[in-house]
N, C-alpha and C positions, 0 to 999 in steps of 0.2 A: 484087769489087764496084768500082765506080768511086768515086773520092774527090771527087765533085762538090761535096759539102756543105762540104768543107774549104777550098774556094777562096773567097777573099775578092772581093766585087764591088767595082769601083772607085766611090768616093763622087763625088757630083756637086760640082763647084767652088762654093764659097760666095763670092758677090760682096761687095764691100767695102761697098756701100750697104745691104746687108741684114744687120742686126745679129742675134746669136743671141737665143734666148728668154730666157736668164738675164742678158742684158747690157742695161742701161738707160743710154742716153747715153754709152756707152763705158766705163762703170765697173761693176764687180760690187758688189753690196750684200752686207754681212756677214749672217750668219745671224739675228742679233738684229734687224737692221733689216728683213729680209724678214718675220720673224715679227711684229714691230710693225706692219708695214703690213697684213699679212694680217688680224691681229685688229682693227686699227682700221677697215678697210674692211668686214670681215664682221660686227663687232658694235660699231657705233659708240656706241650708248647705254651699254652696260655698260663700255666703255673709258672713257668720259667720266665715268661714276659712280665707277669705281675711282679715277680721276685726282683727282676731287673729294675723295673720302674721304681719300686720302693727303695732299692739300694742306690739308684741313681739320685733320687730325691734326698736321701740322707747325705750323699757325697756332695751334692750341690749346696745344701745347708751348711755343712762343714767347710766348704770353700774349695773342694776339688773339682772345679768346673770342667776340666779336660777329661777326668775320669768319668764324670757324669754324662758328658757328651758321648763318650765311647760306650757306655752302657746303653744309651738311647739308640745309638746306631745299631747295636746288637739286637735291641727290641725290633727295630725296623726290618733288620735281616731275618729275624725269626718269623716275623709276620709273612715274609715271602715264601718260607719254606712250603706251605700247603699249596702254593701256586705252581710248584714244580711239577 
């Protein structure tokens, strides 16, 4: 049999103006940054809700109870957006 499948085909040269798919503006993003961007773009309302929950808990621990209650109200209002 001929060993045709074992030969490697030469790759097309990549131009300097055309960046790769995983390169953004000349820098590579870390895995946690890519995951954060993916979650924030795919699920913006739950991402903001979780961030507000964490921030309200921190405010509650510090002693800003009124601010924490306002953030929790914002979470409730964000939960109603998909129902519109």
